[in-house]
BAVOMI-735170 format. One line per 10 residues: number of its first residue (from 1); their letters; for each residue x, y, z of N, C-alpha, C. Coordinates in pm, 1 decimal. Layout:
<sites>
NUM = A = X:Y:Z:X:Y:Z:X:Y:Z; ...
</sites>
This chain:
<sites>
1 = MSAQPIKLVL = 4314.1:1079.1:3287.8:4283.7:955.1:3319.1:4195.7:870.5:3190.6; 4264.2:766.5:3109.8:4204.9:702.5:3044.4:4090.7:612.0:3038.5; 3997.0:590.7:2972.5:3872.0:541.2:3004.8:3912.2:380.2:3008.5; 3865.5:308.4:3114.8:3877.3:147.3:3101.9:3833.1:101.1:2988.9; 3907.9:-14.6:2906.6:3877.8:-80.1:2795.5:3731.9:-149.4:2836.1; 3677.5:-173.3:2724.2:3533.2:-272.2:2726.4:3590.7:-414.8:2720.2; 3525.0:-462.3:2792.1:3546.1:-601.4:2852.3:3471.2:-700.6:2769.8; 3509.1:-808.4:2666.2:3417.7:-885.9:2586.3:3472.3:-1011.5:2576.4; 3354.5:-1081.7:2588.4:3375.7:-1247.5:2559.0:3299.6:-1286.6:2420.9; 3364.2:-1353.5:2332.2:3339.9:-1391.7:2198.1:3272.2:-1543.6:2192.7
11 = VDDHALVRQG = 3161.4:-1560.7:2145.6:3123.0:-1692.5:2105.1:3058.4:-1734.6:1941.7; 3149.9:-1797.4:1886.2:3148.4:-1793.4:1743.8:3194.3:-1943.5:1706.7; 3145.4:-2005.3:1654.9:3174.8:-2186.6:1594.5:3263.3:-2157.3:1479.6; 3317.2:-2031.7:1419.5:3378.4:-2029.8:1303.8:3499.2:-2001.7:1381.8; 3625.6:-2026.8:1390.7:3765.8:-2020.4:1439.9:3831.6:-1905.1:1368.1; 3806.7:-1908.7:1239.8:3866.6:-1801.6:1144.0:3818.5:-1666.2:1207.3; 3662.6:-1652.8:1184.5:3590.0:-1539.9:1220.9:3618.2:-1497.5:1382.4; 3597.2:-1590.9:1480.9:3627.8:-1551.2:1607.0:3753.7:-1504.3:1616.9; 3876.1:-1574.7:1560.4:4024.5:-1501.3:1576.8:4035.4:-1348.5:1499.0; 3977.0:-1363.1:1383.5:3963.9:-1213.4:1325.6:3924.5:-1118.2:1413.1
21 = LADLLSRGAG = 3791.5:-1139.7:1473.9:3717.1:-1031.6:1518.3:3804.4:-1015.0:1666.6; 3858.5:-1093.2:1742.3:3909.9:-1068.9:1853.6:4059.7:-973.5:1815.6; 4112.2:-1025.1:1715.0:4225.1:-928.4:1670.4:4200.1:-797.8:1649.6; 4075.5:-757.3:1572.7:4041.1:-643.6:1520.4:3994.5:-559.3:1634.2; 3919.1:-614.3:1739.3:3886.6:-559.9:1851.4:3996.8:-540.6:1970.8; 4096.0:-618.8:1956.9:4191.4:-596.0:2042.2:4293.5:-482.2:2011.9; 4301.3:-441.1:1882.0:4413.6:-347.8:1842.0:4357.1:-229.1:1806.8; 4377.1:-121.4:1925.6:4332.5:29.0:1919.5:4180.8:45.4:1926.8; 4101.7:-56.4:1944.1:3970.2:-17.1:1966.2:3935.4:25.2:2102.6; 4007.0:3.3:2174.6:3977.8:31.0:2312.6:3913.5:-77.1:2386.4
31 = MQVMATTGRA = 3931.1:-191.3:2348.0:3858.0:-306.6:2376.6:3935.0:-420.8:2427.7; 3888.8:-504.9:2536.0:3957.3:-626.2:2568.5:3904.6:-767.3:2577.1; 3938.3:-832.5:2484.4:3867.6:-976.3:2480.1:3926.2:-1070.8:2572.7; 3848.1:-1095.3:2663.1:3876.0:-1160.2:2759.8:3883.1:-1281.7:2762.1; 3800.8:-1341.0:2661.6:3811.8:-1505.0:2605.2:3701.2:-1525.0:2482.9; 3748.7:-1625.0:2436.6:3686.0:-1673.5:2298.6:3658.6:-1832.6:2314.0; 3538.3:-1858.6:2245.0:3511.7:-2013.4:2254.2:3425.6:-2031.4:2131.7; 3411.2:-2152.4:2100.2:3340.0:-2176.7:1981.5:3245.7:-2296.5:2032.0; 3254.5:-2311.7:2149.3:3125.8:-2402.0:2203.8:3043.7:-2362.3:2286.5; 2907.7:-2351.6:2272.2:2821.7:-2287.3:2362.3:2811.4:-2345.8:2483.5
41 = DEAFGLLQEH = 2860.3:-2450.5:2500.0:2848.7:-2526.6:2645.8:2953.5:-2437.5:2743.1; 3042.0:-2391.2:2696.3:3159.7:-2323.6:2757.8:3108.4:-2168.4:2784.2; 3011.7:-2130.7:2755.5:2971.3:-1966.1:2764.7:2948.0:-1930.8:2896.5; 2855.6:-1999.4:2951.8:2813.9:-1931.4:3103.1:2933.0:-1986.3:3184.5; 3022.4:-2042.3:3168.0:3146.4:-2037.6:3281.9:3232.4:-1948.3:3256.5; 3240.9:-1907.8:3103.3:3333.4:-1785.9:3089.8:3276.6:-1690.5:3136.3; 3172.3:-1653.1:3118.6:3085.9:-1504.1:3172.2:3089.2:-1534.8:3318.0; 3093.5:-1655.5:3400.6:3100.4:-1641.1:3533.2:3241.4:-1624.3:3586.3; 3344.1:-1643.3:3473.7:3460.2:-1626.3:3518.2:3515.0:-1458.0:3497.0; 3485.0:-1439.6:3377.9:3548.9:-1298.7:3326.5:3461.1:-1203.6:3375.7
51 = RPDLLILDLR = 3339.8:-1223.0:3367.4:3242.0:-1079.2:3388.3:3240.5:-989.4:3306.1; 3245.2:-1006.2:3155.9:3254.7:-904.9:3064.2:3163.0:-804.0:3073.8; 3182.3:-696.5:3006.7:3085.3:-584.0:2950.7:2977.2:-623.3:2877.2; 3007.2:-710.7:2779.6:2949.7:-753.1:2682.4:2983.1:-889.8:2624.4; 2870.1:-959.7:2578.5:2876.7:-1080.2:2515.3:2859.5:-1058.7:2360.2; 2946.1:-1136.7:2253.3:2946.4:-1101.8:2148.1:2921.5:-1235.2:2104.6; 2772.8:-1268.9:2060.7:2739.9:-1392.9:2008.2:2692.9:-1430.9:1858.2; 2729.0:-1511.9:1783.3:2675.9:-1558.3:1685.6:2563.8:-1657.1:1682.2; 2460.8:-1634.5:1581.8:2346.3:-1724.2:1621.6:2344.8:-1854.7:1561.7; 2391.2:-1877.2:1406.8:2407.9:-1997.1:1361.3:2521.2:-2096.3:1391.4
61 = MTPTDGISLL = 2531.2:-2149.6:1482.9:2610.6:-2222.4:1566.3:2556.2:-2402.2:1554.4; 2648.9:-2478.3:1567.4:2635.4:-2604.6:1567.6:2714.3:-2670.7:1684.6; 2667.5:-2774.9:1757.2:2503.5:-2821.9:1769.5:2413.3:-2723.1:1827.3; 2462.1:-2642.4:1898.0:2356.7:-2535.4:1975.2:2371.0:-2432.1:1910.3; 2239.5:-2372.9:1871.2:2240.8:-2246.6:1822.7:2224.1:-2136.0:1904.8; 2246.4:-2009.6:1834.0:2268.9:-1897.9:1932.5:2151.3:-1862.8:2034.3; 2014.8:-1899.7:1958.9:1897.1:-1870.1:2036.0:1867.2:-1950.0:2151.2; 1921.4:-2083.8:2125.4:1911.3:-2197.8:2219.7:2006.3:-2144.0:2354.7; 2123.7:-2096.7:2290.3:2215.9:-2063.4:2395.9:2157.8:-1937.6:2483.3; 2100.9:-1836.6:2381.6:2053.9:-1709.6:2505.9:1969.1:-1756.6:2598.6
71 = KSLREQGSDT = 1863.1:-1869.9:2578.6:1745.6:-1885.9:2655.8:1824.2:-1947.1:2778.2; 1913.9:-2032.9:2731.9:1980.6:-2118.3:2826.7:2098.5:-2039.6:2919.3; 2136.5:-1922.8:2876.8:2192.8:-1844.7:2985.7:2116.0:-1769.6:3065.7; 1995.5:-1731.8:3009.3:1900.6:-1644.7:3091.3:1830.9:-1737.5:3199.4; 1821.1:-1859.4:3165.8:1778.5:-1956.8:3250.1:1875.6:-1983.3:3370.9; 1985.1:-1973.0:3356.4:2117.7:-1995.9:3412.5:2117.7:-1868.0:3518.5; 2066.1:-1788.7:3506.5:2100.1:-1630.4:3586.5:2177.1:-1535.3:3533.8; 2231.3:-1544.7:3385.7:2336.0:-1456.3:3332.9:2248.4:-1329.5:3279.6; 2294.3:-1220.8:3342.8:2246.5:-1108.8:3317.2:2357.6:-1010.0:3230.9; 2437.1:-1076.7:3176.1:2550.1:-991.6:3084.4:2494.9:-962.3:2965.5
81 = PVLVLTMSEA = 2508.6:-821.9:2918.8:2448.5:-765.6:2808.9:2477.2:-860.4:2700.8; 2398.6:-874.6:2583.9:2429.0:-956.2:2459.8:2433.0:-870.8:2347.0; 2543.7:-891.2:2241.9:2522.8:-832.0:2118.2:2546.6:-941.7:2022.3; 2443.3:-932.6:1939.0:2444.7:-1058.4:1835.2:2529.6:-1008.9:1694.9; 2614.2:-1091.5:1653.0:2685.2:-1072.7:1544.8:2665.9:-1165.0:1439.8; 2607.6:-1181.4:1339.4:2530.1:-1281.1:1244.8:2545.4:-1249.0:1100.7; 2538.8:-1340.6:1051.6:2521.1:-1337.8:895.3:2378.3:-1329.4:876.1; 2275.6:-1382.3:965.3:2136.0:-1399.0:926.0:2043.2:-1294.6:940.8; 1975.4:-1232.9:844.8:1890.8:-1130.6:812.4:1751.8:-1171.2:839.4; 1713.9:-1293.1:880.4:1602.9:-1356.2:893.1:1510.0:-1269.5:1009.4
91 = AEDLAAALRL = 1407.7:-1231.8:964.3:1302.9:-1168.8:1061.7:1285.4:-1242.3:1178.7; 1283.5:-1359.2:1177.4:1257.2:-1459.3:1270.3:1361.0:-1454.0:1386.8; 1483.9:-1451.8:1320.4:1597.0:-1452.9:1422.9:1625.3:-1324.3:1476.1; 1596.0:-1216.4:1426.8:1605.2:-1082.3:1480.3:1491.0:-1086.9:1587.4; 1381.6:-1116.0:1551.1:1243.7:-1138.1:1638.6:1316.5:-1195.2:1774.6; 1323.7:-1307.5:1762.0:1372.6:-1417.5:1861.0:1483.7:-1339.7:1966.0; 1590.8:-1324.5:1914.9:1667.0:-1216.7:1958.9:1671.2:-1125.8:2050.5; 1559.4:-1036.0:1984.3:1522.8:-916.4:2077.5:1414.6:-931.9:2174.4; 1354.4:-1044.9:2156.9:1280.4:-1075.5:2284.7:1326.8:-1121.3:2386.4; 1477.1:-1179.2:2346.0:1539.2:-1256.2:2466.4:1645.5:-1135.2:2528.6
101 = GVRGYLLKDM = 1625.9:-1014.5:2482.3:1678.1:-905.6:2536.4:1806.5:-876.2:2500.8; 1810.2:-915.0:2378.6:1976.5:-848.8:2314.9:1975.4:-717.1:2307.9; 2116.8:-664.2:2328.0:2111.6:-526.9:2306.6:2140.5:-478.7:2182.7; 2199.1:-551.6:2076.9:2224.1:-513.3:1967.0:2218.3:-645.1:1865.2; 2194.1:-619.5:1728.9:2193.4:-728.9:1635.5:2272.2:-673.8:1515.3; 2384.3:-708.0:1501.1:2479.1:-686.3:1383.7:2494.1:-772.8:1271.8; 2540.0:-757.0:1158.5:2555.3:-818.3:1046.5:2733.1:-848.9:1014.6; 2764.6:-957.1:991.9:2892.7:-983.5:967.4:2961.8:-909.9:838.4; 2876.7:-877.3:758.5:2903.0:-797.9:653.5:2926.1:-648.3:656.8; 2890.8:-606.9:768.2:2933.4:-432.1:800.0:3054.6:-424.0:774.9
111 = EPADVIEAIR = 3064.5:-282.2:797.7:3222.2:-244.7:799.2:3265.6:-250.4:918.6; 3400.4:-298.9:905.7:3484.3:-303.4:1060.6:3453.0:-198.1:1162.2; 3458.4:-55.8:1090.1:3441.1:62.9:1171.1:3323.2:61.7:1248.8; 3212.7:44.0:1153.5:3097.9:45.5:1212.8:3068.6:-90.0:1307.8; 3105.8:-193.1:1294.0:3117.5:-293.3:1395.2:3145.3:-220.7:1549.9; 3280.8:-179.2:1539.8:3332.6:-127.0:1623.4:3260.4:-8.0:1702.6; 3185.8:71.5:1629.0:3108.6:189.9:1693.6:3002.3:146.4:1745.6; 2920.0:39.9:1681.5:2799.4:-25.4:1747.6:2841.6:-90.3:1846.3; 2979.4:-170.6:1894.1:2980.2:-208.9:2030.2:3024.5:-120.1:2117.1; 3074.2:-20.6:2073.6:3090.5:100.7:2181.4:2949.9:157.8:2244.3
121 = RVARGELVVA = 2873.7:155.6:2132.4:2725.4:202.7:2186.4:2623.9:133.8:2263.9; 2655.0:6.1:2226.3:2599.7:-106.2:2309.5:2646.3:-125.9:2417.3; 2761.7:-118.9:2458.9:2850.0:-85.6:2602.3:2809.2:38.5:2660.1; 2743.0:161.4:2585.8:2711.1:279.9:2685.1:2576.7:236.4:2695.2; 2496.2:134.6:2685.5:2366.0:105.0:2726.7:2252.0:128.3:2595.2; 2322.7:179.5:2472.2:2213.7:216.8:2388.0:2178.0:81.0:2310.9; 2072.0:70.3:2232.8:2005.8:-11.5:2146.0:2059.3:-16.8:1985.1; 2106.2:-107.5:1952.9:2170.2:-101.4:1812.5:2134.4:-205.4:1712.0; 2065.5:-168.4:1611.5:2041.1:-277.5:1506.6:2077.9:-227.4:1375.7; 2148.1:-328.2:1278.6:2211.4:-297.7:1151.2:2109.5:-230.5:1081.1
131 = PAVSGKLATI = 2159.3:-147.2:1013.9:2052.4:-50.5:915.7:2000.9:-152.2:819.7; 2071.8:-272.7:776.4:2019.0:-391.1:679.9:1878.6:-430.2:731.4; 1860.6:-482.2:878.8:1753.9:-544.9:900.4:1674.9:-446.0:992.9; 1706.7:-302.6:1010.1:1622.7:-236.0:1090.6:1450.4:-207.2:1023.1; 1473.3:-221.6:898.0:1329.6:-208.7:831.9:1234.4:-335.0:883.0; 1270.6:-436.6:912.4:1210.0:-553.0:969.7:1164.8:-536.2:1093.3; 1190.1:-445.1:1172.9:1135.2:-421.5:1314.9:992.2:-386.5:1298.8; 955.9:-299.2:1196.7:819.0:-276.5:1205.0:672.8:-366.8:1236.2; 751.0:-507.8:1195.5:658.8:-624.3:1162.8:651.1:-710.2:1299.5; 751.7:-684.3:1352.0:813.1:-804.5:1451.5:718.4:-779.9:1608.0
141 = LQSGEEPGSA = 650.0:-683.8:1631.8:565.0:-663.4:1719.1:429.5:-654.0:1689.0; 407.5:-676.2:1560.4:258.4:-683.9:1504.5:250.6:-817.0:1519.2; 185.2:-858.8:1645.0:142.8:-1000.9:1655.7:-13.0:-1035.7:1639.4; -60.2:-1006.9:1568.5:-210.1:-994.3:1569.2:-322.4:-916.5:1658.1; -259.0:-840.2:1714.8:-340.4:-726.5:1795.0:-423.2:-646.8:1722.4; -542.2:-634.3:1770.3:-666.5:-575.2:1709.7:-639.0:-418.5:1721.4; -656.8:-329.4:1619.2:-624.1:-216.1:1595.6:-710.6:-128.1:1737.5; -613.5:-44.1:1781.3:-648.0:37.5:1913.4:-609.4:-12.0:2033.0; -561.6:-158.8:2029.3:-516.5:-199.9:2136.0:-369.5:-142.5:2198.4; -281.8:-62.3:2137.4:-223.3:50.7:2168.7:-263.7:160.8:2257.1
151 = ASLAKQLTGR = -383.8:181.2:2191.3:-442.3:313.2:2274.5:-496.0:243.9:2415.1; -531.9:142.6:2431.3:-600.1:71.4:2546.0:-471.1:54.0:2654.1; -362.3:18.8:2584.5:-240.5:2.8:2656.0:-195.2:129.6:2705.4; -193.1:219.0:2639.8:-157.0:357.5:2678.2:-223.4:431.0:2825.0; -338.0:369.9:2832.7:-428.2:414.8:2935.5:-359.0:356.4:3063.4; -291.0:259.7:3047.5:-222.8:192.2:3183.7:-95.0:268.0:3218.8; -53.8:335.6:3138.9:88.5:428.1:3174.6:73.7:554.7:3229.6; 134.9:584.8:3310.5:130.4:722.6:3389.8:202.5:790.8:3289.5; 204.5:920.0:3316.6:245.1:1020.0:3248.6:419.3:1026.4:3229.3; 454.7:1023.1:3334.5:610.2:984.5:3353.7:660.8:851.8:3297.8
161 = ERQILGYVAS = 582.8:740.3:3293.0:617.5:621.3:3221.4:629.7:682.1:3070.0; 508.9:736.9:3019.8:517.0:770.2:2891.9:643.2:849.2:2833.6; 650.7:929.5:2933.1:784.1:1027.1:2887.1:926.3:920.8:2898.1; 945.1:867.8:3025.4:1058.0:757.9:3010.5:1067.3:650.7:2883.1; 948.6:621.8:2830.3:924.9:517.2:2726.2:982.0:602.0:2591.5; 937.0:737.3:2578.2:988.0:806.3:2459.4:1153.2:816.3:2461.9; 1218.6:815.0:2593.7:1359.2:807.7:2600.0:1399.3:682.9:2575.1; 1334.2:557.7:2597.0:1400.7:442.8:2577.1:1367.6:438.5:2433.5; 1268.3:483.0:2369.7:1282.7:458.8:2213.1:1362.4:526.2:2130.2; 1437.1:641.6:2229.4:1551.8:729.2:2153.5:1675.2:655.1:2175.9
171 = GLSNKAIART = 1670.1:562.5:2228.9:1813.5:475.7:2268.6:1884.1:535.6:2388.6; 1826.8:621.5:2463.2:1887.3:649.3:2586.9:1904.1:545.5:2672.8; 2038.9:516.5:2737.4:2054.5:455.4:2886.9:1998.0:483.4:2986.2; 1975.4:398.7:3087.8:1878.3:452.4:3186.9:1956.2:554.5:3283.8; 2121.9:545.0:3299.7:2180.2:671.2:3339.7:2134.8:812.7:3250.4; 2156.8:779.6:3133.0:2117.7:928.4:3046.1:1977.5:980.0:3072.9; 1886.9:857.5:3080.8:1759.9:918.2:3101.2:1731.3:989.7:3252.1; 1820.5:937.3:3344.4:1817.0:966.3:3501.7:1859.3:1108.9:3484.2; 1957.7:1156.0:3430.8:2010.3:1271.5:3426.7:1931.7:1365.1:3341.7; 1843.7:1358.0:3222.8:1770.5:1418.6:3150.2:1646.4:1446.6:3258.5
181 = VGISNDTVKL = 1582.8:1352.4:3308.5:1455.3:1395.8:3363.8:1492.6:1408.0:3480.0; 1594.2:1409.5:3583.3:1640.8:1438.4:3708.5:1576.3:1391.0:3823.3; 1608.2:1242.0:3799.1:1566.5:1153.0:3898.5:1684.6:1046.8:3917.5; 1646.8:962.9:3996.2:1769.2:844.8:4032.7:1757.0:758.9:3934.5; 1895.0:670.0:3909.6:1904.4:556.7:3804.2:1810.7:467.0:3849.5; 1810.8:430.8:3995.1:1725.9:333.6:4067.8:1551.9:347.8:4022.2; 1519.4:457.4:3992.0:1383.6:515.9:3996.6:1361.7:497.9:3811.9; 1459.1:524.4:3745.9:1440.6:480.6:3589.3:1436.8:336.6:3586.0; 1491.0:268.2:3657.7:1508.4:115.0:3627.4:1365.4:64.0:3693.9; 1305.8:109.8:3786.2:1152.5:82.1:3832.9:1039.6:113.0:3731.5
191 = HVRHILAKLG = 1058.7:240.6:3665.8:973.6:279.2:3575.1:980.3:191.2:3462.8; 1092.2:165.3:3415.3:1116.2:68.4:3282.4:1064.4:-79.4:3338.7; 1063.1:-102.6:3461.3:1015.5:-261.4:3472.1:856.1:-232.9:3473.7; 821.9:-150.5:3512.8:671.6:-113.9:3523.4:597.7:-102.1:3367.5; 693.6:-21.6:3279.6:656.6:-27.4:3145.3:620.3:-132.6:3071.2; 755.0:-225.3:3089.8:772.4:-378.1:3045.1:629.6:-445.4:3078.6; 601.3:-461.6:3207.8:502.4:-513.5:3271.3:366.4:-478.6:3224.6; 335.0:-368.6:3216.2:199.5:-296.1:3138.6:201.3:-326.0:3012.8; 292.7:-342.9:2928.2:281.3:-315.8:2785.0:317.8:-485.8:2743.7; 335.0:-569.3:2865.0:318.2:-701.6:2829.9:487.5:-746.2:2745.7
201 = LSSRVEAAVF = 573.0:-677.5:2761.2:680.1:-728.5:2683.1:797.4:-725.8:2784.3; 930.9:-803.6:2698.3:1015.2:-846.4:2772.0:1161.5:-800.9:2778.6; 1160.8:-697.3:2686.8:1293.9:-626.0:2676.4:1293.3:-468.8:2638.1; 1385.6:-395.8:2676.2:1396.6:-258.2:2658.5:1386.2:-259.1:2496.7; 1444.5:-342.6:2415.5:1427.7:-318.9:2281.8:1297.9:-334.4:2222.1; 1227.4:-434.5:2257.0:1065.3:-479.2:2237.4:999.1:-329.5:2274.5; 1019.9:-272.6:2380.7:949.6:-129.9:2430.7:978.5:-36.6:2346.6; 1117.4:-27.9:2298.6:1138.7:81.1:2199.7:1078.7:72.3:2072.8; 1095.6:-52.8:2033.2:1024.0:-73.4:1878.0:877.4:-28.0:1910.0; 808.9:-99.5:1985.5:679.7:-83.4:2027.7:626.2:91.1:2022.9
211 = AVQNRKALGV = 689.5:167.0:2102.0:676.1:272.4:2129.2:741.1:355.1:1979.0; 788.7:330.4:1892.6:819.0:400.6:1770.2:698.6:357.8:1681.0; 673.7:262.9:1702.4:548.9:192.7:1593.2:390.4:240.1:1641.7; 403.7:282.3:1751.4:290.9:319.0:1841.7:276.8:472.0:1894.2; 359.4:568.4:1848.3:403.8:681.7:1915.1:250.5:769.4:1924.8; 176.9:790.4:1826.4:42.2:866.3:1849.2:-21.5:784.8:1920.1; -74.5:655.4:1948.2:-137.2:619.1:2037.9:-94.9:598.3:2186.1; 29.3:597.7:2212.9:92.2:594.1:2319.2:117.1:730.0:2392.5; 120.9:849.7:2298.0:142.9:958.8:2307.9:292.5:1005.1:2349.8; 376.4:931.9:2286.1:529.8:905.7:2318.5:564.7:1004.4:2195.4
221 = EER = 650.9:1118.6:2264.9:683.5:1214.7:2142.7:812.5:1150.4:2088.0; 836.5:1220.2:1947.2:956.6:1186.7:1894.3:1079.1:1265.1:1925.6; 1195.0:1218.0:1950.0:1287.2:1306.8:2044.0:1421.4:1281.5:1926.8
</sites>
């Protein structure tokens, strides 16, 4: 029995890019482009209508930019996973997108095969950032915290939470963590919510980056 195609909605205000990406992903990539639009005000309606597995979103759009659209979608209650595909390598754009809970941040100059593989990984629940901007992750969460603050945060986490944080930092999905640890998927979700609350973070991506940058203080093993 063949796997179900990954269902996508594309939002990009450049028609040529939008159509080219739709053609690329629809032909032999095991994906189904449900709808495309260049208008930010149509995005929420398309997500409600098609219920895609993933929204692929550009950031540099007019008149509504992608970050503003992301905020609006979250305020309207959309929980569709989002992957950003953009030309912007700016650290501030990467930081803003990650803090709004995007699952991936890719660049439009990546090889098509790498984009396709990254989309598949994100659809499986992994966290994916383009290699060209991954080095900027190191500074994103360093927002003026005093030395030793990571150690004090670590004291708030239980042993199980630190274990799960390690797997989150490795890019494992909730289902994969559940299988590895031997607990239910719902229990993993609950632990992740507690971890985010205790660390003062808003997304799995933030938690993963924070854990990588503070492995020693948090007692998170590299996997």
